[in-house]
C-alpha positions, 0 to 999 in steps of 0.5 A: 448521513448526519453529522456523527455517521458522516464523521465516523465514515469520514475516518473508516474510509481514511483508514482503509485507504491507508492500510491499503495504500501501504500494502500497494506501495510498500508491501507490494501485497495488495488486497483491494483492486484499483477498482474498489480503492479508487470507488472508496476515494471518491466516496471520500472525497465526495464526503469531505466537500460535503462536510468541509468541517472534517478536513485533515491536511492528512487525508488520503484525499490529500496526500500520494500514497508513499513508497517509503521503507521503514522497515529493513530495507531502510534500516540496512541501505536506503537513504530517503532524500527530499525531491526536488519537486514533489511527485504528485499522483493523477486524478483516474476515472473509468468513465468516459463521461468524465474524460468528455468532462475533462475536455469541456472544462479545458476547453472552457478554461482555455477559451479562445486560446489554441491548444491540444492534448498529449495521450499516454499510454498508463504504464503499470509499474513502480515510479522513478524519479532520474536527475542528469547533470552534466549528462551522467545520471547522478540520482534515482528516487523513488515516489516515496510520500510525494516529498521524500523518496528512496535514494535507488540510484545504485540499483537504477545503474543496472536497468539496462535501457537507462542511460548512464551518459547523455548524448547530443544537447541535453540541459546541464541538470534536469529531472525527468519521471517515469515507471520502471517496469518488468515485462511478461517475459522476465515476470514468468522467468523470476516466478519459475525461479522463485518456485524452483527455489520454494519461495512464493511467487509474485502475484503480476508484474507491477509487484514484481517490479516495485519489490526488484527496485528495493532489493538490497543486491545491486548486482541481483536487481541487474538479473530481473530484466527490468525495464524503463519508460520515461514520461515527463520532465518537470519544467521547473527543473529546466533553465529554461524550457522554453528554448526546448519546447514549448508543449510537453510532446516537444519535451519528450522528443528532446529527451528522446534524442538525447538517448532516454527511453521515452515511449514510442506510442504517445499521440497529439490528439485535437478534441475529444473525438481524437482522444476517445479513439486513441483510448479505443485502439489502446483498449484492445492493442495494450494485450500485444504489447510485452508489458502491462498498461492498466490505462491512457494519461490525457495531458493539456499539451502547452507547457504555459496552460499547465502552469496556469491551470495549476495543481490541487493538492495531490494532483495537477488540474491538466490532466487525468488518467482513464483506467481501462476496465478489468478484462473478463472471462466466462468460466465454469464452477466446479465445486466450492470450498470453506476456508476457515481464516486464522480468525475463525472467519468463514470464507467461500472460495469458488473453483473454476475451469481454468481462463486467462485473465491478463497474463495469468491462469485463474483457477479460483476466485473468492465469493468474499461471505454467504451474503454475496453467495446469495446475491449472485445466487451462485450455483455449482456448473454456473457459467460466471464472468471472472475479471481481476479487480485491478487486474491483480485479485479474481473475483466473480462478477455475475452469472450467466444465466442463460447458460445455467444446467436445468438440474442447478440447485442453491448452494447452501453456506455451511452452519458447522465449521467445515474443520473442526465442525463447531456451530459457526456465528455471526455478530451483530453487524457482521458479513462474515460467519465465524468457527468461535473453537479459537483455540480447538480448530486446526484451520485456525490454529494453522492459519495463525502459524502461517500468519506468524511465519509470513514475509509480512510478520516474521519472515520465517521460511515455511509454508502451507505444506510446513505448516500442515506436517508439523501440526499434524506430527504435534510438533508446533500448535503455538508460534513458541512452539517453532523456536523448540524445533531443531534441524536434526529433529527435521530431518528425520521428517518426510520431505525434509533435506539438509538445505531445507532444514537449514533454511528453516532453521536460519531464518527462525534465528533471523526472525528475533530481528524483527521489530516490535511492530512487526512481532505485535503483527504477528502476533494475530489480533483480530482487526490488528494490521500492520500499520494499526500494529505499527501505530500501538507499539510506537504509542506504548513502547513495548507489550507490557504497557500495552497488556495494562492499557484500559480499552479508554487508553487503546482506543485513543491511539491513532487509527484504533477505534473502540472495535480494535480497542475492544479486540486488543484489550480481550487478547492482552486479557487471555492468560493463555496468551500471556503465557505465549508472550512470556514464551517468545520473550524467552526465545529472544523476540522483541517485545519493545521499541528499539532505542529504549532509554539510550534514545531518550534525549531530554525530560522536556515534554516528561508526563506531557500528552500532545496532539499534533495536527497540521503541516510543518517544516519537517514531517509529522512523523519526525516530530512524533518521533522527537516528542517521544525521545523528549519524553512525551507521549503522542495521541491522535485525538484531543481529551480531557488528558491532553497538554497541548494541540502542537499546531502547523498550518492548517490543523484539524478544525475539529481538534482546534474546536475541541482545544477551545472548548476543553481550554486546551494550549495550542502551541505553535510549531516556533514555540515548540521548538523553544520548549526543547533544548537548545540545538533540538530544531531541525532545519526547515526544508525550502518548499518548492512549486509542485510538478507531476509525479 
């Protein structure tokens, strides 16, 4: 791999990892397994080590994933507050050999000193940080981006096993971190309720716990049956932790004595043999627990040695997580369907004999594309190994050839669209086959309608059956058609009652409040995910500016390369799409970023294109927002059009080098504040020593 290939792969990996991090932490709807995500993260770490000139403080290898809300929840009540001590993530592995290497490094670094390990279950929920003062619970923050978290104190107050007041001889003020879980029984009950109400069920307990914690109604949170387990007290939060305990396990015992819900399954181990025995025991026994776990956390137990070993940018050096391999089961392939998505991509899906995996019944598993089918040589009647990657997404990993029927025949991938029978095409370098009949293929049309109405887009209450009905009756072929529908009209259709018609129409009316970036995502432009839509919307401000932009201008936006830029340009150049956008505009949908002229603070940066790079006293998003509100324009890359590089601590080396080559000014943070009107500066926050979670 040469330098250009390495740079391109690093940029690609960063974009994929950040997009999937958003889906995991914020949307609670992951599309990538933990194993695949961790594999890509490891590849990125290796490339960044091999090519240090491409270092970036904004890389997912340098930051933890963020659960901070920036949509309706944030606007309606979740205040974001700074963590007193940053909540970091853990380095993780699926390899027992790497656990042995971790123990060997500890032996070497702490040679001659006595130490032990504290082994704990790794709970599969959503992180929480609790602050107690005077024995009373005063604050609860989500992990957020590690430095800022959403204040969910009122919601946490409704979780039954979290004490509002402590007992015993507790410190006057301290923090304790842990996990909010949804037990399997609560998960099953909640999903049954959602099905009864015609709502989409949650995919797994982790998603349900995270989504429930962010509800805007605290009373509803209390009805969700959430459960908390706590596992870490930041030593810095205690005035004198040595007076309480000298070990991590000792601090947890103290916390339990104050009435806090600490796991009873922790164990102090001495040496790698005891660690591996603990892993082996819980790999089986965890299936008997009433809540989800996905691994084991191993920590150096002595607090003094933890301080000595310290931290990397995002993880402690004194702890590591071992993640269990996904549970497998054998199932029979009954048939294979071919689904056509909203972009025309044809995806094979295997229908299976039902099997129980990680607490749920699995009947279908994606095969991704024709190449994977060929590699597996999968056939109807085969017995196949099915696993849930990250215990979320079912996938077929292998065929058990010893049980293959003697008369089995290879499966041929279709050459025509299974819906409209148009010959399929596959572009150069593409893994998937596509139906090119964009505006005439029923599956694509219905797929775009479903995408437009989805929770992450316009959040219109409807499902597959509704879309099928409206399409088949000729009532809706494009999103704009939906806004022509009336409740009285729906009441005449089979299956519709007053309540369901009212819910649907009410959700249509509510959807016009959706911000521009989600409307842009809802349009279904190929390759434009939520993060990309957000960046494009904020960069250009409104749909007219996007439609007028050249491919080069589109490609200059953060996370938008040539392929995505070409797709957006092609979409905006189509007259049919222009007509559709105008129709949607007429129904009141937002096609400009909220705020507009009234949010402009000054013209101090008018007509200046600014690239922001490095670490600052406030978040980079805050700086970018200020640049826009003072008349400037943000850009993700340095070019001849760049006015100056706003450089904080550790700016990207490549950006600095390119500025020097092009003679572009490099401006410090202090110089930047001087460019703005007096009083614009945002106070710097005090930096604290990092700590776990």
